OpenMM code with the backbone's topology and positions (N, CA, C; nanometers):
from openmm import Vec3, app, unit

residues = "UNK UNK UNK UNK UNK UNK UNK UNK UNK UNK UNK UNK UNK UNK UNK UNK UNK UNK UNK UNK UNK UNK UNK UNK UNK UNK UNK UNK UNK UNK UNK UNK UNK UNK UNK UNK UNK UNK UNK UNK UNK UNK UNK UNK UNK UNK UNK UNK UNK UNK UNK UNK UNK UNK UNK UNK UNK UNK UNK UNK UNK UNK UNK UNK UNK UNK UNK UNK UNK UNK UNK UNK UNK UNK UNK UNK UNK UNK UNK UNK UNK UNK UNK UNK UNK UNK UNK UNK UNK UNK UNK UNK UNK UNK UNK UNK UNK UNK UNK UNK UNK UNK UNK UNK UNK UNK UNK UNK UNK UNK UNK UNK UNK UNK UNK UNK UNK UNK UNK UNK UNK UNK UNK UNK UNK UNK UNK UNK UNK UNK UNK UNK".split()
positions = [
    Vec3(9.2438, 11.3186, 11.4938),
    Vec3(9.2802, 11.4047, 11.3625),
    Vec3(9.3718, 11.3406, 11.2777),
    Vec3(9.3388, 11.3296, 11.1385),
    Vec3(9.4001, 11.2529, 11.0404),
    Vec3(9.5506, 11.3086, 11.0352),
    Vec3(9.6415, 11.2212, 10.9973),
    Vec3(9.7839, 11.2532, 10.9773),
    Vec3(9.8074, 11.2678, 10.8554),
    Vec3(9.8007, 11.3990, 10.7810),
    Vec3(9.8424, 11.4031, 10.6400),
    Vec3(9.9692, 11.3763, 10.6225),
    Vec3(10.0206, 11.2976, 10.5366),
    Vec3(10.1542, 11.2631, 10.4997),
    Vec3(10.1865, 11.3071, 10.3607),
    Vec3(10.3073, 11.3704, 10.3391),
    Vec3(10.3318, 11.4247, 10.2199),
    Vec3(10.4052, 11.3508, 10.1243),
    Vec3(10.4608, 11.2278, 10.1526),
    Vec3(10.5246, 11.1580, 10.0661),
    Vec3(10.5130, 11.0203, 10.0880),
    Vec3(10.5567, 10.9219, 9.9648),
    Vec3(10.5369, 10.7928, 9.9807),
    Vec3(10.6351, 10.7093, 10.0744),
    Vec3(10.7425, 10.7837, 10.0981),
    Vec3(10.8341, 10.7087, 10.2113),
    Vec3(10.7718, 10.7028, 10.3300),
    Vec3(10.6994, 10.8211, 10.3777),
    Vec3(10.6405, 10.8298, 10.5025),
    Vec3(10.5113, 10.7239, 10.5271),
    Vec3(10.4366, 10.7080, 10.4064),
    Vec3(10.3314, 10.6063, 10.3987),
    Vec3(10.3752, 10.4647, 10.4231),
    Vec3(10.5075, 10.4453, 10.3679),
    Vec3(10.5506, 10.2954, 10.3640),
    Vec3(10.5672, 10.2649, 10.5331),
    Vec3(10.6291, 10.3604, 10.6031),
    Vec3(10.6626, 10.3438, 10.7436),
    Vec3(10.5376, 10.3352, 10.8097),
    Vec3(10.4224, 10.3920, 10.7951),
    Vec3(10.2968, 10.3658, 10.8696),
    Vec3(10.2079, 10.2655, 10.8114),
    Vec3(10.2702, 10.1414, 10.8325),
    Vec3(10.1992, 10.0240, 10.7752),
    Vec3(10.0525, 9.9860, 10.8419),
    Vec3(9.9430, 9.9716, 10.7614),
    Vec3(9.8233, 9.9426, 10.8039),
    Vec3(9.8110, 9.7935, 10.8008),
    Vec3(9.7477, 9.7347, 10.9037),
    Vec3(9.7080, 9.5943, 10.9243),
    Vec3(9.5894, 9.5586, 10.8218),
    Vec3(9.5696, 9.4237, 10.8006),
    Vec3(9.4695, 9.3914, 10.7042),
    Vec3(9.3479, 9.4195, 10.7938),
    Vec3(9.2359, 9.4329, 10.7202),
    Vec3(9.0983, 9.4700, 10.7656),
    Vec3(9.0933, 9.6189, 10.8019),
    Vec3(9.2061, 9.7094, 10.7837),
    Vec3(9.2047, 9.8583, 10.8149),
    Vec3(9.0991, 9.9044, 10.7089),
    Vec3(8.9866, 9.9679, 10.7684),
    Vec3(8.9020, 10.0418, 10.6548),
    Vec3(8.9667, 10.1393, 10.5700),
    Vec3(8.9206, 10.1569, 10.4508),
    Vec3(8.9488, 10.2565, 10.3493),
    Vec3(8.8416, 10.3326, 10.3115),
    Vec3(8.8587, 10.4836, 10.3031),
    Vec3(8.7408, 10.5480, 10.2806),
    Vec3(8.7918, 10.6500, 10.1641),
    Vec3(8.7015, 10.6806, 10.0774),
    Vec3(8.7362, 10.7791, 9.9721),
    Vec3(8.7361, 10.9193, 10.0337),
    Vec3(8.7635, 11.0161, 9.9389),
    Vec3(8.7943, 11.1569, 9.9971),
    Vec3(8.6701, 11.2270, 10.0471),
    Vec3(8.5562, 11.1623, 10.0256),
    Vec3(8.4282, 11.2219, 10.0930),
    Vec3(8.3857, 11.1460, 10.2382),
    Vec3(8.4762, 11.0567, 10.2429),
    Vec3(8.4560, 10.9817, 10.3680),
    Vec3(8.3737, 10.8510, 10.3650),
    Vec3(8.3331, 10.8100, 10.2495),
    Vec3(8.2562, 10.6892, 10.2186),
    Vec3(8.3344, 10.5657, 10.2286),
    Vec3(8.3087, 10.4541, 10.2892),
    Vec3(8.3856, 10.3433, 10.3011),
    Vec3(8.3754, 10.2754, 10.1674),
    Vec3(8.5016, 10.2448, 10.1234),
    Vec3(8.5282, 10.1842, 10.0021),
    Vec3(8.5958, 10.0566, 9.9954),
    Vec3(8.6476, 10.0065, 10.0906),
    Vec3(8.6956, 9.8716, 10.1102),
    Vec3(8.7892, 9.8539, 10.2467),
    Vec3(8.8645, 9.7550, 10.2297),
    Vec3(8.9712, 9.7300, 10.3483),
    Vec3(9.1098, 9.6839, 10.3087),
    Vec3(9.1958, 9.7078, 10.3669),
    Vec3(9.3447, 9.6785, 10.3345),
    Vec3(9.3519, 9.5207, 10.3528),
    Vec3(9.4105, 9.4596, 10.2369),
    Vec3(9.4300, 9.3134, 10.2546),
    Vec3(9.5865, 9.2979, 10.2617),
    Vec3(9.6738, 9.3823, 10.2226),
    Vec3(9.7964, 9.3655, 10.2391),
    Vec3(9.8724, 9.4922, 10.2057),
    Vec3(9.9784, 9.5167, 10.2716),
    Vec3(10.0616, 9.6345, 10.2816),
    Vec3(10.1983, 9.5964, 10.2305),
    Vec3(10.2335, 9.6284, 10.1187),
    Vec3(10.3798, 9.6059, 10.0493),
    Vec3(10.4844, 9.7018, 10.1085),
    Vec3(10.5756, 9.6322, 10.1513),
    Vec3(10.6834, 9.7108, 10.2044),
    Vec3(10.7967, 9.7514, 10.1022),
    Vec3(10.7928, 9.6731, 9.9951),
    Vec3(10.8956, 9.6830, 9.8960),
    Vec3(10.8384, 9.7655, 9.7798),
    Vec3(10.7201, 9.7600, 9.7706),
    Vec3(10.6518, 9.8390, 9.6451),
    Vec3(10.5853, 9.9931, 9.6991),
    Vec3(10.5429, 10.0435, 9.5992),
    Vec3(10.4782, 10.1779, 9.6465),
    Vec3(10.3221, 10.1830, 9.6261),
    Vec3(10.2773, 10.0651, 9.6930),
    Vec3(10.1292, 10.0452, 9.6871),
    Vec3(10.0908, 9.9525, 9.8008),
    Vec3(9.9452, 9.9681, 9.8273),
    Vec3(9.8942, 9.8660, 9.9297),
    Vec3(9.7647, 9.8132, 9.8537),
    Vec3(9.7340, 9.6774, 9.8872),
    Vec3(9.6261, 9.5977, 9.8356),
    Vec3(9.5072, 9.6095, 9.9188),
    Vec3(9.4122, 9.6338, 9.8370),
    Vec3(9.2690, 9.6469, 9.9251),
    Vec3(9.1632, 9.5757, 9.8628),
    Vec3(9.0686, 9.5100, 9.9439),
    Vec3(8.9532, 9.4255, 9.8738),
    Vec3(8.8376, 9.5454, 9.8894),
    Vec3(8.7578, 9.5274, 9.7864),
    Vec3(8.6576, 9.6030, 9.7618),
    Vec3(8.5309, 9.5259, 9.7254),
    Vec3(8.4021, 9.5509, 9.7895),
    Vec3(8.2918, 9.4954, 9.7394),
    Vec3(8.2337, 9.4069, 9.8578),
    Vec3(8.1056, 9.3671, 9.8766),
    Vec3(8.0410, 9.3061, 9.9639),
    Vec3(8.0358, 9.1548, 9.9340),
    Vec3(7.9647, 9.1264, 9.8215),
    Vec3(7.9389, 8.9820, 9.7553),
    Vec3(8.0252, 8.9467, 9.6594),
    Vec3(8.0756, 9.0329, 9.5781),
    Vec3(8.1813, 9.0036, 9.4702),
    Vec3(8.3041, 9.0984, 9.5171),
    Vec3(8.3973, 9.0499, 9.5559),
    Vec3(8.5247, 9.0948, 9.5905),
    Vec3(8.6185, 9.1321, 9.4956),
    Vec3(8.6619, 9.2593, 9.4882),
    Vec3(8.7765, 9.3114, 9.3909),
    Vec3(8.8763, 9.3364, 9.4568),
    Vec3(9.0105, 9.2893, 9.4059),
    Vec3(9.1361, 9.3368, 9.4595),
    Vec3(9.1684, 9.4474, 9.3811),
    Vec3(9.2193, 9.5468, 9.4565),
    Vec3(9.2700, 9.6827, 9.4098),
    Vec3(9.4153, 9.7091, 9.4420),
    Vec3(9.4969, 9.7579, 9.3604),
    Vec3(9.6271, 9.7882, 9.3809),
    Vec3(9.6357, 9.9435, 9.4154),
    Vec3(9.6490, 10.0050, 9.5116),
    Vec3(9.6308, 10.1612, 9.5381),
    Vec3(9.7742, 10.2198, 9.5751),
    Vec3(9.8535, 10.3005, 9.4946),
    Vec3(9.9571, 10.3625, 9.5297),
    Vec3(9.9661, 10.4520, 9.6561),
    Vec3(10.0616, 10.4399, 9.7268),
    Vec3(10.0600, 10.5396, 9.8543),
    Vec3(10.0417, 10.6816, 9.8299),
    Vec3(10.0759, 10.7032, 9.7124),
    Vec3(10.0384, 10.8606, 9.6794),
    Vec3(9.8949, 10.8955, 9.6658),
    Vec3(9.8177, 10.7863, 9.6690),
    Vec3(9.6639, 10.8313, 9.6636),
    Vec3(9.6243, 10.8376, 9.8182),
    Vec3(9.7015, 10.8189, 9.9048),
    Vec3(9.6436, 10.8307, 10.0455),
    Vec3(9.6628, 10.9786, 10.0937),
    Vec3(9.5368, 11.0080, 10.1304),
    Vec3(9.5270, 11.1553, 10.1752),
    Vec3(9.5885, 11.1706, 10.3152),
    Vec3(9.5107, 11.0805, 10.3969),
    Vec3(9.5391, 11.0790, 10.5347),
    Vec3(9.5199, 10.9355, 10.5954),
    Vec3(9.5863, 10.9237, 10.7224),
    Vec3(9.5847, 10.7981, 10.7855),
    Vec3(9.5821, 10.8245, 10.9313),
    Vec3(9.4763, 10.7460, 11.0043),
    Vec3(9.4776, 10.7613, 11.1556),
    Vec3(9.4060, 10.6248, 11.1910),
    Vec3(9.3892, 10.6373, 11.3343),
    Vec3(9.3273, 10.5370, 11.4028),
    Vec3(9.2038, 10.4583, 11.3417),
    Vec3(9.1280, 10.5478, 11.2692),
    Vec3(9.0214, 10.5120, 11.2128),
    Vec3(9.0078, 10.4528, 11.0731),
    Vec3(9.1174, 10.4605, 11.0179),
    Vec3(9.1501, 10.4086, 10.8710),
    Vec3(9.2427, 10.4829, 10.7720),
    Vec3(9.2196, 10.4548, 10.6524),
    Vec3(9.2956, 10.5209, 10.5525),
    Vec3(9.1927, 10.6094, 10.4691),
    Vec3(9.2202, 10.7428, 10.4380),
    Vec3(9.1450, 10.8119, 10.3497),
    Vec3(9.2144, 10.8460, 10.2367),
    Vec3(9.1585, 10.8162, 10.1107),
    Vec3(9.2241, 10.8309, 9.9926),
    Vec3(9.1909, 10.9735, 9.9311),
    Vec3(9.2535, 11.0234, 9.8305),
    Vec3(9.2473, 11.1523, 9.7615),
    Vec3(9.1565, 11.1284, 9.6484),
    Vec3(9.0887, 10.9941, 9.6248),
    Vec3(8.9958, 10.9606, 9.5232),
    Vec3(8.8761, 10.9584, 9.5633),
    Vec3(8.7833, 10.9632, 9.4644),
    Vec3(8.6372, 10.9367, 9.4856),
    Vec3(8.5947, 10.8111, 9.4611),
    Vec3(8.5065, 10.7520, 9.5233),
    Vec3(8.4581, 10.5980, 9.5225),
    Vec3(8.4438, 10.5500, 9.3652),
    Vec3(8.3874, 10.6430, 9.2837),
    Vec3(8.3700, 10.6191, 9.1349),
    Vec3(8.5014, 10.6126, 9.0608),
    Vec3(8.6215, 10.6590, 9.1119),
    Vec3(8.7531, 10.6640, 9.0560),
    Vec3(8.8031, 10.5236, 9.0835),
    Vec3(8.7698, 10.4596, 9.1702),
    Vec3(8.8118, 10.3030, 9.1941),
    Vec3(8.7620, 10.2188, 9.1167),
    Vec3(8.6533, 10.2387, 9.0129),
    Vec3(8.5921, 10.1567, 8.9334),
    Vec3(8.6862, 10.1488, 8.8086),
    Vec3(8.7743, 10.2229, 8.7773),
    Vec3(8.8754, 10.2301, 8.6752),
    Vec3(8.9605, 10.1057, 8.6722),
    Vec3(8.9775, 10.0464, 8.5598),
    Vec3(9.0600, 9.8939, 8.5518),
    Vec3(9.2149, 9.9351, 8.5867),
    Vec3(9.2401, 10.0413, 8.5909),
    Vec3(9.3941, 10.0624, 8.6274),
    Vec3(9.4188, 10.0178, 8.7662),
    Vec3(9.3414, 10.0282, 8.8555),
    Vec3(9.3376, 9.9775, 8.9914),
    Vec3(9.3560, 9.8312, 9.0007),
    Vec3(9.3149, 9.7557, 8.9082),
    Vec3(9.3131, 9.6166, 8.9168),
    Vec3(9.4364, 9.5254, 8.8952),
    Vec3(9.5508, 9.5997, 8.8631),
    Vec3(9.6599, 9.5403, 8.8231),
    Vec3(9.7722, 9.6112, 8.9232),
    Vec3(9.8831, 9.5244, 8.9521),
    Vec3(9.9844, 9.5951, 9.0207),
    Vec3(10.0417, 9.7162, 8.9384),
    Vec3(10.0849, 9.8267, 9.0029),
    Vec3(10.1607, 9.9141, 8.9140),
    Vec3(10.2947, 9.8866, 8.8570),
    Vec3(10.3106, 9.9301, 8.7459),
    Vec3(10.4317, 9.8826, 8.6617),
    Vec3(10.5413, 9.9274, 8.7220),
    Vec3(10.6418, 9.8368, 8.7503),
    Vec3(10.7697, 9.8498, 8.8089),
    Vec3(10.7657, 9.7972, 8.9561),
    Vec3(10.6439, 9.7426, 9.0188),
    Vec3(10.6418, 9.6605, 9.1379),
    Vec3(10.6905, 9.5307, 9.1241),
    Vec3(10.7446, 9.4986, 9.2301),
    Vec3(10.7844, 9.3406, 9.2502),
    Vec3(10.6946, 9.2354, 9.1903),
    Vec3(10.5613, 9.2765, 9.2367),
    Vec3(10.4520, 9.1772, 9.1939),
    Vec3(10.4149, 9.1852, 9.0419),
    Vec3(10.4253, 9.3025, 9.0015),
    Vec3(10.3983, 9.3222, 8.8387),
    Vec3(10.5099, 9.2517, 8.7626),
    Vec3(10.6506, 9.2937, 8.8128),
    Vec3(10.7585, 9.2328, 8.7460),
    Vec3(10.7558, 9.0764, 8.7471),
    Vec3(10.7257, 9.0194, 8.8790),
    Vec3(10.7181, 8.8613, 8.8756),
    Vec3(10.6069, 8.7993, 8.7790),
    Vec3(10.4921, 8.8648, 8.7731),
    Vec3(10.3943, 8.8198, 8.6857),
    Vec3(10.4410, 8.8346, 8.5363),
    Vec3(10.4993, 8.9456, 8.5127),
    Vec3(10.5420, 8.9778, 8.3625),
    Vec3(10.6663, 8.8882, 8.3205),
    Vec3(10.7224, 8.8305, 8.4205),
    Vec3(10.8481, 8.7497, 8.3933),
    Vec3(10.8072, 8.5985, 8.3695),
    Vec3(10.7035, 8.5437, 8.4165),
    Vec3(10.6595, 8.4184, 8.4100),
    Vec3(10.6317, 8.3840, 8.2700),
    Vec3(10.6552, 8.2552, 8.2483),
    Vec3(10.6081, 8.2146, 8.1037),
    Vec3(10.4793, 8.1837, 8.0970),
    Vec3(10.4165, 8.1992, 7.9737),
    Vec3(10.2516, 8.1753, 7.9558),
    Vec3(10.2214, 8.0331, 8.0009),
    Vec3(10.1026, 8.0342, 8.0340),
    Vec3(10.0476, 7.8997, 8.0909),
    Vec3(10.0483, 7.7944, 7.9727),
    Vec3(10.0718, 7.6704, 8.0041),
    Vec3(10.0695, 7.5719, 7.9092),
    Vec3(9.9290, 7.4909, 7.8980),
    Vec3(9.8632, 7.4931, 7.7822),
    Vec3(9.7544, 7.4121, 7.7450),
    Vec3(9.7782, 7.2691, 7.7256),
    Vec3(9.7377, 7.1757, 7.7726),
    Vec3(9.7688, 7.0335, 7.7479),
    Vec3(9.7248, 7.0167, 7.5993),
    Vec3(9.7956, 6.9606, 7.5098),
    Vec3(9.7686, 6.9099, 7.3683),
    Vec3(9.7606, 7.0403, 7.2825),
    Vec3(9.8013, 7.1687, 7.3508),
    Vec3(9.8263, 7.2765, 7.2340),
    Vec3(9.9362, 7.2603, 7.1494),
    Vec3(9.9051, 7.2983, 7.0234),
    Vec3(10.0263, 7.2795, 6.9022),
    Vec3(10.0087, 7.1334, 6.8556),
    Vec3(9.9450, 7.0497, 6.9302),
    Vec3(9.9700, 6.9065, 6.8774),
    Vec3(9.8430, 6.8927, 6.7749),
    Vec3(9.8765, 6.8195, 6.6616),
    Vec3(9.7613, 6.7946, 6.5652),
    Vec3(9.6532, 6.7208, 6.6385),
    Vec3(9.5351, 6.7362, 6.6131),
    Vec3(9.4185, 6.6425, 6.6674),
    Vec3(9.3932, 6.5256, 6.5941),
    Vec3(9.3692, 6.4177, 6.6676),
    Vec3(9.3536, 6.2923, 6.6098),
    Vec3(9.2167, 6.2948, 6.5334),
    Vec3(9.2133, 6.2081, 6.4267),
    Vec3(9.0762, 6.1828, 6.3533),
    Vec3(8.9941, 6.0839, 6.4385),
    Vec3(8.8701, 6.0940, 6.4314),
    Vec3(8.7812, 5.9932, 6.4804),
    Vec3(8.8266, 5.8545, 6.4426),
    Vec3(8.8378, 5.7616, 6.5454),
    Vec3(8.8773, 5.6171, 6.5093),
    Vec3(9.0058, 5.6021, 6.5112),
    Vec3(9.1086, 5.7004, 6.5197),
    Vec3(9.2465, 5.6813, 6.5227),
    Vec3(9.2918, 5.6415, 6.6485),
    Vec3(9.4289, 5.5794, 6.6523),
    Vec3(9.4681, 5.5103, 6.7743),
    Vec3(9.5293, 5.6387, 6.8614),
    Vec3(9.4942, 5.6267, 6.9952),
    Vec3(9.5416, 5.7526, 7.0548),
    Vec3(9.6877, 5.7268, 7.0856),
    Vec3(9.7525, 5.6252, 7.0877),
    Vec3(9.9009, 5.5988, 7.0828),
    Vec3(9.9464, 5.4994, 6.9689),
    Vec3(9.9864, 5.5713, 6.8789),
    Vec3(10.0185, 5.4932, 6.7595),
    Vec3(10.1507, 5.4140, 6.7682),
    Vec3(10.2328, 5.4248, 6.8623),
    Vec3(10.3442, 5.3590, 6.8869),
    Vec3(10.3394, 5.2191, 6.9463),
    Vec3(10.2177, 5.2068, 7.0194),
    Vec3(10.1777, 5.0792, 7.0786),
    Vec3(10.1181, 4.9763, 6.9820),
    Vec3(10.1737, 4.8580, 6.9703),
    Vec3(10.1090, 4.7743, 6.8900),
    Vec3(9.9749, 4.7160, 6.9293),
    Vec3(9.8707, 4.7020, 6.8380),
    Vec3(9.7436, 4.6585, 6.8647),
    Vec3(9.7352, 4.5473, 6.9693),
    Vec3(9.6346, 4.5552, 7.0642),
    Vec3(9.6257, 4.4204, 7.1780),
    Vec3(9.5809, 4.3044, 7.0848),
    Vec3(9.6376, 4.1926, 7.1357),
    Vec3(9.5953, 4.0632, 7.0687),
    Vec3(9.4820, 4.0150, 7.1610),
    Vec3(9.3796, 3.9438, 7.1078),
    Vec3(9.2825, 3.8652, 7.1981),
    Vec3(9.3408, 3.7727, 7.2925),
    Vec3(9.2890, 3.7561, 7.4125),
    Vec3(9.3554, 3.6693, 7.5190),
    Vec3(9.3718, 3.5426, 7.4627),
    Vec3(9.2818, 3.4855, 7.3913),
    Vec3(9.3090, 3.3417, 7.3623),
    Vec3(9.4142, 3.3079, 7.2747),
    Vec3(9.4985, 3.4137, 7.1924),
    Vec3(9.5935, 3.3841, 7.1063),
    Vec3(9.7383, 3.4257, 7.1672),
    Vec3(9.7479, 3.4147, 7.2765),
    Vec3(9.8686, 3.4454, 7.3465),
    Vec3(9.9834, 3.3345, 7.3772),
] * unit.nanometer
topology = app.Topology()
chain = topology.addChain("A")
for resn in residues:
    res = topology.addResidue(resn, chain)
    for name in ("N", "CA", "C"):
        topology.addAtom(name, app.Element.getBySymbol(name[0]), res)
């Protein structure tokens, strides 16, 4: 018999192991748990057979949890929404990602060299070997 849980605090105490099946509200298999976050209010699940998608599902979306897996209060189609593909705002993972500097692209912001220009203008041109 599923264990209906009323609040997020209870959900966080009932940690689910990786590969625990996840079902939608109609009982259709929609993925598997890949990570259970103790510090945040969500778990991470993988969805898809050939093309895996990582989804961040808040504990509040869990309708029930038992030895057979987790049942969500969502339909399978609800999980196609882009909102599930990023960690919820305010989570440690989202805060870490937003506090990182943007990636640096080598050569970005540098003037491009014209064809035939020296790649390092501070180096003197090489002398032929016979004239040293």
